[in-house]
All heavy atoms as a GROMACS GRO file, in nm:
protein
  496
    1MET      N    1   2.014   2.446   1.482
    1MET     CA    2   1.965   2.413   1.350
    1MET      C    3   1.901   2.275   1.351
    1MET      O    4   1.916   2.200   1.442
    1MET     CB    5   2.081   2.412   1.247
    1MET     CG    6   2.142   2.546   1.223
    1MET     SD    7   2.026   2.639   1.122
    1MET     CE    8   2.105   2.796   1.122
    2PHE      N    9   1.836   2.245   1.242
    2PHE     CA   10   1.774   2.114   1.226
    2PHE      C   11   1.839   2.037   1.112
    2PHE      O   12   1.899   2.098   1.025
    2PHE     CB   13   1.622   2.125   1.206
    2PHE     CG   14   1.585   2.195   1.077
    2PHE    CD1   15   1.561   2.122   0.964
    2PHE    CD2   16   1.572   2.331   1.076
    2PHE    CE1   17   1.526   2.185   0.846
    2PHE    CE2   18   1.536   2.395   0.956
    2PHE     CZ   19   1.514   2.324   0.843
    3GLN      N   20   1.826   1.908   1.114
    3GLN     CA   21   1.882   1.825   1.012
    3GLN      C   22   1.769   1.754   0.938
    3GLN      O   23   1.680   1.699   1.000
    3GLN     CB   24   1.976   1.723   1.075
    3GLN     CG   25   2.052   1.642   0.976
    3GLN     CD   26   2.152   1.549   1.043
    3GLN    OE1   27   2.145   1.527   1.163
    3GLN    NE2   28   2.245   1.494   0.968
    4LEU      N   29   1.775   1.756   0.806
    4LEU     CA   30   1.676   1.688   0.726
    4LEU      C   31   1.702   1.537   0.724
    4LEU      O   32   1.817   1.495   0.715
    4LEU     CB   33   1.676   1.740   0.584
    4LEU     CG   34   1.642   1.888   0.564
    4LEU    CD1   35   1.655   1.927   0.418
    4LEU    CD2   36   1.499   1.914   0.612
    5SER      N   37   1.598   1.462   0.736
    5SER     CA   38   1.612   1.315   0.733
    5SER      C   39   1.543   1.262   0.607
    5SER      O   40   1.423   1.277   0.590
    5SER     CB   41   1.545   1.252   0.853
    5SER     OG   42   1.608   1.294   0.972
    6THR      N   43   1.621   1.206   0.522
    6THR     CA   44   1.566   1.148   0.401
    6THR      C   45   1.639   1.017   0.366
    6THR      O   46   1.748   0.992   0.414
    6THR     CB   47   1.581   1.243   0.278
    6THR    OG1   48   1.721   1.270   0.257
    6THR    CG2   49   1.508   1.373   0.300
    7VAL      N   50   1.576   0.939   0.287
    7VAL     CA   51   1.637   0.818   0.237
    7VAL      C   52   1.640   0.829   0.085
    7VAL      O   53   1.537   0.858   0.023
    7VAL     CB   54   1.557   0.693   0.279
    7VAL    CG1   55   1.615   0.566   0.218
    7VAL    CG2   56   1.548   0.683   0.430
    8LYS      N   57   1.752   0.805   0.026
    8LYS     CA   58   1.763   0.810  -0.119
    8LYS      C   59   1.689   0.693  -0.179
    8LYS      O   60   1.689   0.581  -0.125
    8LYS     CB   61   1.908   0.807  -0.162
    8LYS     CG   62   1.987   0.929  -0.118
    8LYS     CD   63   2.130   0.918  -0.159
    8LYS     CE   64   2.207   1.039  -0.105
    8LYS     NZ   65   2.348   1.032  -0.134
    9ALA      N   66   1.621   0.716  -0.290
    9ALA     CA   67   1.539   0.614  -0.355
    9ALA      C   68   1.621   0.488  -0.386
    9ALA      O   69   1.572   0.377  -0.370
    9ALA     CB   70   1.475   0.667  -0.482
   10ASN      N   71   1.745   0.506  -0.426
   10ASN     CA   72   1.826   0.390  -0.461
   10ASN      C   73   1.874   0.312  -0.336
   10ASN      O   74   1.931   0.204  -0.346
   10ASN     CB   75   1.944   0.429  -0.547
   10ASN     CG   76   2.040   0.520  -0.479
   10ASN    OD1   77   2.011   0.580  -0.374
   10ASN    ND2   78   2.157   0.539  -0.535
   11GLU      N   79   1.849   0.365  -0.215
   11GLU     CA   80   1.885   0.299  -0.092
   11GLU      C   81   1.762   0.236  -0.023
   11GLU      O   82   1.777   0.173   0.081
   11GLU     CB   83   1.951   0.396   0.005
   11GLU     CG   84   2.082   0.452  -0.045
   11GLU     CD   85   2.141   0.556   0.046
   11GLU    OE1   86   2.076   0.597   0.143
   11GLU    OE2   87   2.255   0.597   0.022
   12LEU      N   88   1.644   0.255  -0.079
   12LEU     CA   89   1.521   0.207  -0.017
   12LEU      C   90   1.471   0.082  -0.085
   12LEU      O   91   1.467   0.073  -0.206
   12LEU     CB   92   1.414   0.316  -0.028
   12LEU     CG   93   1.277   0.280   0.029
   12LEU    CD1   94   1.286   0.266   0.180
   12LEU    CD2   95   1.175   0.388  -0.009
   13VAL      N   96   1.437  -0.019  -0.007
   13VAL     CA   97   1.380  -0.144  -0.056
   13VAL      C   98   1.258  -0.173   0.028
   13VAL      O   99   1.263  -0.165   0.151
   13VAL     CB  100   1.480  -0.260  -0.047
   13VAL    CG1  101   1.419  -0.388  -0.097
   13VAL    CG2  102   1.608  -0.228  -0.124
   14ILE      N  103   1.148  -0.206  -0.036
   14ILE     CA  104   1.024  -0.239   0.036
   14ILE      C  105   0.985  -0.381  -0.002
   14ILE      O  106   0.983  -0.418  -0.119
   14ILE     CB  107   0.909  -0.142   0.002
   14ILE    CG1  108   0.951   0.000   0.043
   14ILE    CG2  109   0.780  -0.185   0.071
   14ILE    CD1  110   0.849   0.104   0.004
   15TYR      N  111   0.959  -0.462   0.102
   15TYR     CA  112   0.922  -0.602   0.081
   15TYR      C  113   0.777  -0.623   0.118
   15TYR      O  114   0.722  -0.553   0.202
   15TYR     CB  115   1.011  -0.693   0.168
   15TYR     CG  116   1.154  -0.695   0.126
   15TYR    CD1  117   1.246  -0.608   0.182
   15TYR    CD2  118   1.200  -0.782   0.027
   15TYR    CE1  119   1.379  -0.608   0.144
   15TYR    CE2  120   1.330  -0.786  -0.011
   15TYR     CZ  121   1.420  -0.697   0.045
   15TYR     OH  122   1.551  -0.697   0.010
   16GLU      N  123   0.718  -0.722   0.054
   16GLU     CA  124   0.583  -0.762   0.082
   16GLU      C  125   0.585  -0.906   0.138
   16GLU      O  126   0.647  -0.993   0.076
   16GLU     CB  127   0.497  -0.756  -0.043
   16GLU     CG  128   0.355  -0.801  -0.026
   16GLU     CD  129   0.276  -0.781  -0.154
   16GLU    OE1  130   0.287  -0.865  -0.245
   16GLU    OE2  131   0.205  -0.682  -0.162
   17LEU      N  132   0.523  -0.927   0.250
   17LEU     CA  133   0.520  -1.057   0.315
   17LEU      C  134   0.381  -1.116   0.300
   17LEU      O  135   0.283  -1.051   0.330
   17LEU     CB  136   0.553  -1.041   0.464
   17LEU     CG  137   0.535  -1.164   0.552
   17LEU    CD1  138   0.635  -1.271   0.514
   17LEU    CD2  139   0.553  -1.126   0.698
   18ASP      N  140   0.373  -1.238   0.252
   18ASP     CA  141   0.246  -1.310   0.238
   18ASP      C  142   0.243  -1.419   0.344
   18ASP      O  143   0.306  -1.523   0.329
   18ASP     CB  144   0.236  -1.369   0.097
   18ASP     CG  145   0.101  -1.435   0.071
   18ASP    OD1  146   0.034  -1.473   0.170
   18ASP    OD2  147   0.061  -1.445  -0.045
   19GLU      N  148   0.168  -1.393   0.452
   19GLU     CA  149   0.167  -1.484   0.565
   19GLU      C  150   0.092  -1.613   0.533
   19GLU      O  151   0.112  -1.713   0.601
   19GLU     CB  152   0.108  -1.417   0.690
   19GLU     CG  153  -0.040  -1.391   0.687
   19GLU     CD  154  -0.081  -1.266   0.610
   19GLU    OE1  155   0.005  -1.193   0.562
   19GLU    OE2  156  -0.202  -1.243   0.598
   20ARG      N  157   0.007  -1.616   0.432
   20ARG     CA  158  -0.066  -1.736   0.397
   20ARG      C  159   0.015  -1.826   0.308
   20ARG      O  160   0.019  -1.949   0.327
   20ARG     CB  161  -0.198  -1.702   0.328
   20ARG     CG  162  -0.295  -1.637   0.422
   20ARG     CD  163  -0.428  -1.612   0.357
   20ARG     NE  164  -0.514  -1.541   0.448
   20ARG     CZ  165  -0.630  -1.493   0.416
   20ARG    NH1  166  -0.676  -1.509   0.292
   20ARG    NH2  167  -0.705  -1.430   0.504
   21GLU      N  168   0.074  -1.771   0.204
   21GLU     CA  169   0.148  -1.851   0.107
   21GLU      C  170   0.295  -1.865   0.147
   21GLU      O  171   0.358  -1.960   0.103
   21GLU     CB  172   0.139  -1.785  -0.031
   21GLU     CG  173  -0.003  -1.770  -0.083
   21GLU     CD  174  -0.066  -1.903  -0.116
   21GLU    OE1  175   0.003  -1.993  -0.164
   21GLU    OE2  176  -0.188  -1.915  -0.093
   22GLY      N  177   0.348  -1.771   0.224
   22GLY     CA  178   0.484  -1.784   0.272
   22GLY      C  179   0.591  -1.700   0.207
   22GLY      O  180   0.692  -1.669   0.270
   23PRO      N  181   0.575  -1.659   0.079
   23PRO     CA  182   0.687  -1.589   0.018
   23PRO      C  183   0.702  -1.446   0.067
   23PRO      O  184   0.607  -1.380   0.111
   23PRO     CB  185   0.652  -1.589  -0.130
   23PRO     CG  186   0.504  -1.595  -0.134
   23PRO     CD  187   0.466  -1.678  -0.014
   24ILE      N  188   0.824  -1.401   0.062
   24ILE     CA  189   0.858  -1.260   0.085
   24ILE      C  190   0.919  -1.213  -0.045
   24ILE      O  191   1.012  -1.276  -0.096
   24ILE     CB  192   0.961  -1.244   0.198
   24ILE    CG1  193   0.902  -1.298   0.331
   24ILE    CG2  194   1.002  -1.099   0.214
   24ILE    CD1  195   1.002  -1.303   0.442
   25LYS      N  196   0.867  -1.102  -0.097
   25LYS     CA  197   0.920  -1.054  -0.225
   25LYS      C  198   0.942  -0.905  -0.219
   25LYS      O  199   0.874  -0.831  -0.147
   25LYS     CB  200   0.825  -1.089  -0.342
   25LYS     CG  201   0.693  -1.019  -0.339
   25LYS     CD  202   0.611  -1.056  -0.459
   25LYS     CE  203   0.481  -0.973  -0.461
   25LYS     NZ  204   0.403  -0.996  -0.579
   26LYS      N  205   1.038  -0.863  -0.295
   26LYS     CA  206   1.070  -0.720  -0.306
   26LYS      C  207   0.968  -0.657  -0.400
   26LYS      O  208   0.940  -0.710  -0.508
   26LYS     CB  209   1.210  -0.702  -0.363
   26LYS     CG  210   1.248  -0.558  -0.384
   26LYS     CD  211   1.385  -0.547  -0.448
   26LYS     CE  212   1.409  -0.405  -0.492
   26LYS     NZ  213   1.524  -0.391  -0.577
   27LEU      N  214   0.907  -0.546  -0.355
   27LEU     CA  215   0.813  -0.475  -0.442
   27LEU      C  216   0.890  -0.400  -0.551
   27LEU      O  217   0.992  -0.340  -0.522
   27LEU     CB  218   0.730  -0.374  -0.363
   27LEU     CG  219   0.625  -0.430  -0.266
   27LEU    CD1  220   0.551  -0.316  -0.201
   27LEU    CD2  221   0.528  -0.519  -0.338
   28PRO      N  222   0.840  -0.409  -0.673
   28PRO     CA  223   0.906  -0.333  -0.778
   28PRO      C  224   0.887  -0.183  -0.753
   28PRO      O  225   0.795  -0.142  -0.679
   28PRO     CB  226   0.834  -0.378  -0.905
   28PRO     CG  227   0.706  -0.436  -0.860
   28PRO     CD  228   0.727  -0.483  -0.721
   29ASP      N  229   0.972  -0.102  -0.813
   29ASP     CA  230   0.955   0.043  -0.797
   29ASP      C  231   0.938   0.107  -0.933
   29ASP      O  232   0.972   0.051  -1.036
   29ASP     CB  233   1.070   0.104  -0.720
   29ASP     CG  234   1.202   0.094  -0.796
   29ASP    OD1  235   1.228   0.183  -0.879
   29ASP    OD2  236   1.277   0.000  -0.766
   30TYR      N  237   0.882   0.227  -0.929
   30TYR     CA  238   0.863   0.309  -1.048
   30TYR      C  239   0.920   0.445  -1.020
   30TYR      O  240   0.869   0.519  -0.936
   30TYR     CB  241   0.715   0.319  -1.083
   30TYR     CG  242   0.687   0.410  -1.199
   30TYR    CD1  243   0.717   0.370  -1.329
   30TYR    CD2  244   0.633   0.535  -1.181
   30TYR    CE1  245   0.691   0.455  -1.437
   30TYR    CE2  246   0.608   0.620  -1.286
   30TYR     CZ  247   0.639   0.579  -1.414
   30TYR     OH  248   0.614   0.664  -1.520
   31LYS      N  249   1.033   0.474  -1.083
   31LYS     CA  250   1.101   0.604  -1.063
   31LYS      C  251   1.129   0.634  -0.917
   31LYS      O  252   1.105   0.741  -0.868
   31LYS     CB  253   1.021   0.717  -1.129
   31LYS     CG  254   1.008   0.705  -1.277
   31LYS     CD  255   0.936   0.825  -1.338
   31LYS     CE  256   0.929   0.808  -1.489
   31LYS     NZ  257   0.861   0.922  -1.551
   32GLY      N  258   1.172   0.532  -0.846
   32GLY     CA  259   1.208   0.549  -0.706
   32GLY      C  260   1.092   0.538  -0.608
   32GLY      O  261   1.111   0.547  -0.488
   33LEU      N  262   0.971   0.517  -0.659
   33LEU     CA  263   0.854   0.501  -0.570
   33LEU      C  264   0.807   0.356  -0.574
   33LEU      O  265   0.812   0.293  -0.680
   33LEU     CB  266   0.740   0.593  -0.616
   33LEU     CG  267   0.769   0.742  -0.612
   33LEU    CD1  268   0.656   0.819  -0.678
   33LEU    CD2  269   0.789   0.789  -0.470
   34PRO      N  270   0.756   0.305  -0.461
   34PRO     CA  271   0.707   0.167  -0.463
   34PRO      C  272   0.592   0.155  -0.562
   34PRO      O  273   0.509   0.244  -0.576
   34PRO     CB  274   0.659   0.144  -0.320
   34PRO     CG  275   0.701   0.260  -0.240
   34PRO     CD  276   0.743   0.368  -0.332
   35SER      N  277   0.585   0.041  -0.624
   35SER     CA  278   0.476   0.011  -0.718
   35SER      C  279   0.342   0.014  -0.644
   35SER      O  280   0.333  -0.022  -0.527
   35SER     CB  281   0.500  -0.126  -0.779
   35SER     OG  282   0.384  -0.169  -0.848
   36ASP      N  283   0.236   0.056  -0.715
   36ASP     CA  284   0.102   0.052  -0.658
   36ASP      C  285   0.044  -0.090  -0.656
   36ASP      O  286  -0.057  -0.115  -0.594
   36ASP     CB  287   0.009   0.141  -0.737
   36ASP     CG  288   0.033   0.289  -0.714
   36ASP    OD1  289   0.095   0.324  -0.610
   36ASP    OD2  290  -0.006   0.371  -0.797
   37GLU      N  291   0.109  -0.180  -0.729
   37GLU     CA  292   0.061  -0.319  -0.739
   37GLU      C  293   0.116  -0.398  -0.619
   37GLU      O  294   0.222  -0.455  -0.624
   37GLU     CB  295   0.110  -0.382  -0.869
   37GLU     CG  296   0.059  -0.311  -0.992
   37GLU     CD  297  -0.090  -0.316  -1.007
   37GLU    OE1  298  -0.152  -0.418  -0.970
   37GLU    OE2  299  -0.150  -0.214  -1.048
   38ASN      N  300   0.039  -0.395  -0.507
   38ASN     CA  301   0.079  -0.472  -0.391
   38ASN      C  302  -0.046  -0.509  -0.309
   38ASN      O  303  -0.155  -0.451  -0.329
   38ASN     CB  304   0.181  -0.399  -0.308
   38ASN     CG  305   0.130  -0.264  -0.257
   38ASN    OD1  306   0.038  -0.259  -0.179
   38ASN    ND2  307   0.190  -0.157  -0.306
   39LYS      N  308  -0.033  -0.603  -0.220
   39LYS     CA  309  -0.147  -0.654  -0.143
   39LYS      C  310  -0.209  -0.548  -0.054
   39LYS      O  311  -0.329  -0.544  -0.038
   39LYS     CB  312  -0.105  -0.774  -0.061
   39LYS     CG  313  -0.080  -0.896  -0.146
   39LYS     CD  314  -0.051  -1.017  -0.059
   39LYS     CE  315  -0.018  -1.136  -0.143
   39LYS     NZ  316  -0.132  -1.208  -0.191
   40LEU      N  317  -0.127  -0.462   0.005
   40LEU     CA  318  -0.181  -0.357   0.091
   40LEU      C  319  -0.278  -0.267   0.013
   40LEU      O  320  -0.391  -0.242   0.059
   40LEU     CB  321  -0.071  -0.274   0.156
   40LEU     CG  322  -0.119  -0.156   0.240
   40LEU    CD1  323  -0.206  -0.203   0.355
   40LEU    CD2  324   0.000  -0.071   0.288
   41ASN      N  325  -0.238  -0.224  -0.106
   41ASN     CA  326  -0.326  -0.140  -0.186
   41ASN      C  327  -0.450  -0.217  -0.229
   41ASN      O  328  -0.558  -0.161  -0.238
   41ASN     CB  329  -0.251  -0.087  -0.307
   41ASN     CG  330  -0.164   0.032  -0.270
   41ASN    OD1  331  -0.173   0.085  -0.162
   41ASN    ND2  332  -0.081   0.074  -0.362
   42ASP      N  333  -0.434  -0.349  -0.256
   42ASP     CA  334  -0.553  -0.428  -0.292
   42ASP      C  335  -0.654  -0.432  -0.178
   42ASP      O  336  -0.774  -0.416  -0.197
   42ASP     CB  337  -0.512  -0.570  -0.328
   42ASP     CG  338  -0.431  -0.580  -0.456
   42ASP    OD1  339  -0.434  -0.483  -0.536
   42ASP    OD2  340  -0.366  -0.682  -0.476
   43TYR      N  341  -0.604  -0.454  -0.055
   43TYR     CA  342  -0.691  -0.456   0.061
   43TYR      C  343  -0.755  -0.320   0.090
   43TYR      O  344  -0.871  -0.311   0.128
   43TYR     CB  345  -0.618  -0.506   0.187
   43TYR     CG  346  -0.580  -0.652   0.181
   43TYR    CD1  347  -0.453  -0.696   0.212
   43TYR    CD2  348  -0.674  -0.749   0.141
   43TYR    CE1  349  -0.418  -0.830   0.208
   43TYR    CE2  350  -0.639  -0.884   0.136
   43TYR     CZ  351  -0.513  -0.924   0.170
   43TYR     OH  352  -0.481  -1.057   0.166
   44LEU      N  353  -0.678  -0.214   0.071
   44LEU     CA  354  -0.732  -0.080   0.089
   44LEU      C  355  -0.843  -0.050  -0.012
   44LEU      O  356  -0.944   0.009   0.021
   44LEU     CB  357  -0.622   0.026   0.076
   44LEU     CG  358  -0.522   0.032   0.191
   44LEU    CD1  359  -0.408   0.127   0.159
   44LEU    CD2  360  -0.590   0.073   0.321
   45GLU      N  361  -0.823  -0.094  -0.136
   45GLU     CA  362  -0.926  -0.078  -0.240
   45GLU      C  363  -1.055  -0.152  -0.199
   45GLU      O  364  -1.164  -0.097  -0.208
   45GLU     CB  365  -0.876  -0.129  -0.372
   45GLU     CG  366  -0.973  -0.111  -0.485
   45GLU     CD  367  -0.921  -0.166  -0.619
   45GLU    OE1  368  -0.808  -0.218  -0.622
   45GLU    OE2  369  -0.995  -0.156  -0.715
   46ASP      N  370  -1.039  -0.276  -0.151
   46ASP     CA  371  -1.157  -0.354  -0.107
   46ASP      C  372  -1.229  -0.285   0.007
   46ASP      O  373  -1.352  -0.273   0.010
   46ASP     CB  374  -1.114  -0.494  -0.064
   46ASP     CG  375  -1.065  -0.579  -0.180
   46ASP    OD1  376  -1.089  -0.542  -0.297
   46ASP    OD2  377  -1.001  -0.682  -0.153
   47SER      N  378  -1.153  -0.236   0.108
   47SER     CA  379  -1.218  -0.176   0.224
   47SER      C  380  -1.284  -0.043   0.186
   47SER      O  381  -1.390  -0.008   0.237
   47SER     CB  382  -1.119  -0.156   0.340
   47SER     OG  383  -1.018  -0.066   0.305
   48ASN      N  384  -1.223   0.033   0.095
   48ASN     CA  385  -1.284   0.156   0.046
   48ASN      C  386  -1.415   0.128  -0.026
   48ASN      O  387  -1.512   0.203  -0.011
   48ASN     CB  388  -1.188   0.234  -0.044
   48ASN     CG  389  -1.076   0.299   0.034
   48ASN    OD1  390  -1.087   0.321   0.153
   48ASN    ND2  391  -0.969   0.331  -0.037
   49GLU      N  392  -1.419   0.022  -0.104
   49GLU     CA  393  -1.543  -0.015  -0.174
   49GLU      C  394  -1.652  -0.055  -0.075
   49GLU      O  395  -1.766  -0.015  -0.088
   49GLU     CB  396  -1.512  -0.130  -0.271
   49GLU     CG  397  -1.637  -0.176  -0.349
   49GLU     CD  398  -1.702  -0.067  -0.432
   49GLU    OE1  399  -1.630   0.021  -0.484
   49GLU    OE2  400  -1.825  -0.071  -0.443
   50LEU      N  401  -1.616  -0.134   0.026
   50LEU     CA  402  -1.715  -0.171   0.128
   50LEU      C  403  -1.765  -0.048   0.203
   50LEU      O  404  -1.886  -0.039   0.233
   50LEU     CB  405  -1.652  -0.270   0.227
   50LEU     CG  406  -1.624  -0.409   0.172
   50LEU    CD1  407  -1.544  -0.491   0.274
   50LEU    CD2  408  -1.753  -0.480   0.135
   51PHE      N  409  -1.678   0.044   0.235
   51PHE     CA  410  -1.719   0.165   0.303
   51PHE      C  411  -1.812   0.249   0.219
   51PHE      O  412  -1.914   0.301   0.265
   51PHE     CB  413  -1.595   0.249   0.344
   51PHE     CG  414  -1.630   0.368   0.428
   51PHE    CD1  415  -1.670   0.354   0.558
   51PHE    CD2  416  -1.621   0.496   0.373
   51PHE    CE1  417  -1.703   0.465   0.637
   51PHE    CE2  418  -1.653   0.606   0.450
   51PHE     CZ  419  -1.693   0.590   0.582
   52ALA      N  420  -1.782   0.258   0.089
   52ALA     CA  421  -1.872   0.333  -0.004
   52ALA      C  422  -2.011   0.266  -0.008
   52ALA      O  423  -2.113   0.336  -0.011
   52ALA     CB  424  -1.808   0.337  -0.143
   53GLN      N  425  -2.014   0.134  -0.008
   53GLN     CA  426  -2.143   0.064  -0.005
   53GLN      C  427  -2.221   0.093   0.124
   53GLN      O  428  -2.343   0.110   0.121
   53GLN     CB  429  -2.122  -0.086  -0.023
   53GLN     CG  430  -2.074  -0.126  -0.160
   53GLN     CD  431  -2.038  -0.273  -0.170
   53GLN    OE1  432  -2.068  -0.351  -0.080
   53GLN    NE2  433  -1.973  -0.310  -0.279
   54LEU      N  434  -2.149   0.098   0.236
   54LEU     CA  435  -2.215   0.131   0.362
   54LEU      C  436  -2.273   0.271   0.360
   54LEU      O  437  -2.383   0.297   0.409
   54LEU     CB  438  -2.117   0.116   0.477
   54LEU     CG  439  -2.081  -0.025   0.522
   54LEU    CD1  440  -1.971  -0.020   0.623
   54LEU    CD2  441  -2.203  -0.097   0.575
   55LEU      N  442  -2.199   0.365   0.302
   55LEU     CA  443  -2.250   0.502   0.290
   55LEU      C  444  -2.375   0.508   0.204
   55LEU      O  445  -2.469   0.581   0.236
   55LEU     CB  446  -2.142   0.594   0.232
   55LEU     CG  447  -2.025   0.625   0.324
   55LEU    CD1  448  -1.922   0.710   0.251
   55LEU    CD2  449  -2.072   0.696   0.452
   56GLU      N  450  -2.378   0.429   0.097
   56GLU     CA  451  -2.496   0.424   0.012
   56GLU      C  452  -2.616   0.369   0.086
   56GLU      O  453  -2.726   0.420   0.074
   56GLU     CB  454  -2.469   0.340  -0.115
   56GLU     CG  455  -2.373   0.406  -0.212
   56GLU     CD  456  -2.338   0.317  -0.329
   56GLU    OE1  457  -2.401   0.208  -0.345
   56GLU    OE2  458  -2.251   0.357  -0.407
   57ILE      N  459  -2.593   0.265   0.169
   57ILE     CA  460  -2.701   0.210   0.248
   57ILE      C  461  -2.754   0.314   0.348
   57ILE      O  462  -2.873   0.333   0.364
   57ILE     CB  463  -2.652   0.084   0.323
   57ILE    CG1  464  -2.624  -0.030   0.225
   57ILE    CG2  465  -2.752   0.040   0.430
   57ILE    CD1  466  -2.554  -0.147   0.285
   58GLN      N  467  -2.660   0.382   0.414
   58GLN     CA  468  -2.698   0.483   0.511
   58GLN      C  469  -2.780   0.597   0.446
   58GLN      O  470  -2.878   0.643   0.503
   58GLN     CB  471  -2.576   0.541   0.577
   58GLN     CG  472  -2.606   0.647   0.683
   58GLN     CD  473  -2.485   0.713   0.742
   58GLN    OE1  474  -2.381   0.720   0.679
   58GLN    NE2  475  -2.496   0.764   0.863
   59GLN      N  476  -2.742   0.640   0.328
   59GLN     CA  477  -2.812   0.747   0.262
   59GLN      C  478  -2.951   0.702   0.213
   59GLN      O  479  -3.042   0.783   0.200
   59GLN     CB  480  -2.731   0.798   0.142
   59GLN     CG  481  -2.605   0.871   0.186
   59GLN     CD  482  -2.514   0.908   0.068
   59GLN    OE1  483  -2.537   0.867  -0.043
   59GLN    NE2  484  -2.407   0.981   0.098
   60GLY      N  485  -2.968   0.572   0.192
   60GLY     CA  486  -3.096   0.519   0.148
   60GLY      C  487  -3.197   0.503   0.261
   60GLY      O  488  -3.314   0.482   0.236
   61ILE      N  489  -3.151   0.510   0.385
   61ILE     CA  490  -3.241   0.490   0.499
   61ILE      C  491  -3.323   0.615   0.525
   61ILE      O  492  -3.290   0.723   0.510
   61ILE     CB  493  -3.163   0.449   0.627
   61ILE    CG1  494  -3.099   0.312   0.603
   61ILE    CG2  495  -3.247   0.449   0.749
   61ILE    CD1  496  -3.012   0.263   0.714
   0.00000   0.00000   0.00000
């Protein structure tokens, strides 16, 4: 048989590390899920926007 591996939401903590400013903070959660308000998501949003701009340039050529 196989065993399911899960972590209960109340046992999970996710931290965000800011290497420039120095603080380490616990990310807030929403109904057991990490908040979308974090630096990783901010950077992903920026990179997705840059990629979309590159696609627009490519389509214009």
